[in-house]
Backbone bond lengths (Angstrom), bond angles and torsions (degrees), N, CA, C in turn:
res aa  C-N    CA-C-N  psi(-1)  N-CA   C-N-CA  omega(-1)  CA-C   N-CA-C  phi
1 M - - - 1.453 - - 1.526 110.85 -
2 S 1.328 116.21 -41.18 1.455 122.83 170.94 1.523 115.31 51.37
3 L 1.318 116.90 52.63 1.457 121.59 176.54 1.523 109.83 -108.86
4 G 1.321 117.51 139.26 1.454 121.29 176.13 1.517 113.44 94.21
5 A 1.311 113.83 174.25 1.460 120.99 -178.96 1.522 110.54 -71.54
6 P 1.317 118.18 136.18 1.462 120.68 -178.71 1.537 112.93 -66.24
7 N 1.333 117.89 -22.24 1.466 121.08 -178.72 1.527 112.90 -102.58
8 A 1.314 117.95 15.98 1.467 121.81 -177.01 1.524 112.15 -58.34
9 K 1.332 117.72 -39.40 1.463 120.34 -178.72 1.526 112.04 -64.75
10 V 1.316 116.43 -27.13 1.458 120.87 179.16 1.520 110.76 -79.55
11 L 1.314 116.91 -38.58 1.457 121.81 -174.15 1.519 114.46 -82.87
12 F 1.311 116.65 -43.94 1.459 120.10 -169.43 1.523 112.82 -98.61
13 P 1.335 116.51 150.40 1.471 120.14 -179.31 1.526 112.03 -60.95
14 K 1.331 114.82 150.70 1.460 121.20 177.61 1.531 109.14 -56.74
15 N 1.307 115.23 137.38 1.471 123.71 179.36 1.522 114.50 64.76
16 S 1.327 118.32 18.54 1.465 119.97 175.74 1.529 111.33 -88.87
17 F 1.320 115.84 -8.71 1.462 121.21 176.60 1.526 107.83 -154.88
18 I 1.300 115.34 163.22 1.460 120.47 176.47 1.517 107.60 -100.84
19 D 1.320 115.51 117.35 1.462 121.19 -179.02 1.526 109.19 -81.67
20 V 1.303 115.99 100.90 1.458 122.29 -177.95 1.528 111.02 -58.30
21 N 1.322 116.07 -33.34 1.468 119.61 -177.33 1.529 113.89 -68.48
22 S 1.321 117.28 -14.61 1.463 119.31 -178.51 1.534 112.86 -84.91
23 F 1.322 116.55 0.58 1.467 121.02 179.80 1.520 110.59 -105.11
24 E 1.316 115.67 142.82 1.466 120.90 -178.54 1.521 112.51 -69.38
25 S 1.340 115.94 -28.03 1.466 119.72 -177.65 1.524 109.35 -156.57
26 Y 1.314 115.87 168.87 1.460 120.00 175.34 1.527 110.75 -64.64
27 D 1.315 117.58 -31.26 1.467 120.85 177.60 1.530 110.75 -61.87
28 H 1.337 117.23 -41.91 1.459 120.82 177.74 1.532 110.80 -66.22
29 L 1.310 116.18 -38.75 1.460 120.66 176.56 1.525 110.58 -62.32
30 I 1.312 116.75 -44.92 1.468 121.25 178.88 1.525 110.45 -61.52
31 D 1.324 116.61 -43.21 1.470 120.26 177.68 1.526 111.03 -59.23
32 Y 1.313 116.07 -41.81 1.468 121.34 179.99 1.531 110.57 -63.66
33 I 1.303 116.44 -46.37 1.466 120.36 -179.41 1.525 110.56 -64.93
34 E 1.303 117.48 -40.47 1.465 120.26 177.45 1.530 110.50 -62.10
35 Y 1.330 116.86 -41.90 1.456 120.80 178.10 1.533 109.98 -63.63
36 L 1.312 116.24 -41.35 1.456 122.11 178.76 1.525 110.76 -59.48
37 V 1.310 116.89 -44.48 1.461 122.19 -178.69 1.529 111.62 -67.60
38 E 1.314 116.53 -36.14 1.467 121.29 -174.47 1.530 113.75 -84.43
39 N 1.319 118.52 -13.46 1.464 121.92 -175.83 1.521 110.70 -120.94
40 K 1.338 115.36 103.67 1.465 121.74 -174.51 1.533 112.75 -57.25
41 D 1.341 118.11 -45.83 1.469 120.49 -178.61 1.527 111.45 -62.95
42 F 1.318 116.03 -42.35 1.465 120.91 178.38 1.527 109.94 -64.05
43 Y 1.332 116.77 -43.50 1.459 122.41 177.89 1.531 110.42 -60.02
44 E 1.326 116.12 -48.14 1.467 119.85 -179.05 1.524 111.62 -63.61
45 G 1.330 116.49 -28.90 1.456 120.10 175.37 1.518 112.55 -61.68
46 H 1.312 116.00 -26.67 1.467 120.67 177.65 1.521 112.42 -78.85
47 H 1.316 116.58 -5.64 1.467 119.96 179.28 1.526 112.15 -117.49
48 A 1.321 117.38 -0.06 1.467 121.22 179.72 1.525 111.48 -61.67
49 W 1.318 117.54 -30.58 1.468 121.98 -179.30 1.524 111.93 -59.72
50 R 1.330 117.01 -25.02 1.469 120.80 -177.87 1.524 112.24 -65.01
51 K 1.326 116.95 -22.87 1.464 122.12 -178.16 1.529 111.77 -91.18
52 Q 1.316 117.48 -0.94 1.461 123.21 -178.32 1.532 110.20 -102.87
53 P 1.332 116.93 158.03 1.469 119.37 174.57 1.530 110.60 -62.68
54 I 1.312 115.85 153.97 1.456 120.85 177.29 1.525 108.08 -66.88
55 P 1.340 118.15 129.01 1.471 120.72 -178.52 1.534 112.14 -56.97
56 S 1.327 115.73 144.38 1.467 120.60 -177.52 1.526 112.22 -60.37
57 E 1.340 117.49 -34.38 1.466 120.03 179.10 1.529 110.44 -61.63
58 L 1.329 116.09 -39.36 1.458 120.38 179.58 1.525 110.66 -72.92
59 Q 1.319 116.80 -37.76 1.467 119.75 178.13 1.521 111.48 -62.26
60 K 1.336 116.68 -35.10 1.467 120.10 179.06 1.529 110.65 -64.10
61 V 1.318 116.26 -38.39 1.460 120.75 -179.43 1.525 110.38 -77.40
62 W 1.310 115.85 -45.21 1.471 122.39 -178.62 1.522 107.20 -111.17
63 H 1.332 117.28 74.41 1.458 123.29 -173.38 1.510 113.97 -58.48
64 F 1.311 118.17 -16.17 1.458 121.27 -177.52 1.533 112.67 -88.22
65 A 1.309 118.66 3.60 1.458 121.64 -172.34 1.521 113.80 -59.50
66 D 1.321 118.04 -30.15 1.458 120.18 -179.17 1.524 113.14 -93.75
67 D 1.305 117.86 -1.40 1.464 121.23 -178.28 1.517 111.93 -78.28
68 D 1.290 113.99 157.85 1.462 122.69 171.47 1.533 108.59 -59.11
69 E 1.332 117.32 148.45 1.476 119.35 -176.95 1.523 112.44 -60.92
70 N 1.329 118.04 -29.00 1.460 119.73 177.41 1.526 110.91 -69.17
71 C 1.331 116.84 -36.96 1.467 120.25 176.72 1.524 110.19 -64.22
72 R 1.337 115.54 -40.72 1.465 119.21 178.57 1.518 110.39 -61.31
73 L 1.318 116.12 -40.90 1.461 120.39 179.86 1.532 109.79 -60.93
74 C 1.325 115.99 -43.15 1.465 119.66 178.85 1.527 111.09 -62.20
75 R 1.308 116.39 -44.22 1.466 119.50 -178.88 1.522 111.32 -65.59
76 W 1.326 115.54 -44.54 1.462 118.73 -179.24 1.525 110.87 -64.49
77 G 1.298 116.42 -41.04 1.456 120.07 -178.39 1.503 113.71 -84.66
78 E 1.321 117.35 -3.94 1.458 123.39 -178.64 1.524 111.42 52.39
79 L 1.332 114.46 44.89 1.459 119.80 178.18 1.518 110.27 -80.06
80 V 1.303 116.50 161.02 1.461 120.73 177.53 1.523 109.27 -86.08
81 V 1.328 116.30 158.80 1.467 122.38 -174.84 1.532 113.10 -53.28
82 P 1.355 121.03 -46.24 1.469 119.12 -178.08 1.544 114.04 -58.63
83 L 1.315 117.66 -23.19 1.454 119.88 179.71 1.527 113.07 -88.74
84 C 1.330 115.94 -7.34 1.456 120.45 -177.26 1.522 110.05 -71.55
85 P 1.358 118.62 131.35 1.455 121.49 179.54 1.528 113.27 -77.95
86 C 1.315 117.72 -1.75 1.471 121.07 -177.48 1.524 110.75 -80.08
87 E 1.333 114.37 158.00 1.448 121.13 174.45 1.524 110.37 -75.05
88 E 1.326 115.97 -31.29 1.452 120.83 -174.61 1.531 111.18 -96.77
89 D 1.309 115.28 166.42 1.460 122.05 176.04 1.517 107.73 -82.84
90 C 1.340 117.15 88.48 1.467 120.26 -172.21 1.520 113.65 -92.46
91 V 1.279 118.66 -17.34 1.459 121.31 -177.79 1.516 108.31 -93.73
92 K 1.327 115.34 122.43 1.463 118.92 -176.88 1.506 110.11 -114.14
């Protein structure tokens, strides 16, 4: 099936995404998703990662993960410091 980043399992927390490549067929994937929808505890297990710190491997790739959302906006938009809405010098 070959969908998604090949290093996703290394970067992202367990159960934060469904790895399509780990299924033998689309039918198996559909069965998995149906089971996920029908079982609340299993479904919630796919969201437990949200309560954990962002993994260090992901922070290295996305260094802005711990920044304030305004700092992220500045970095993404490549704005200059005077235009930054933050109190701190967030653009480096």
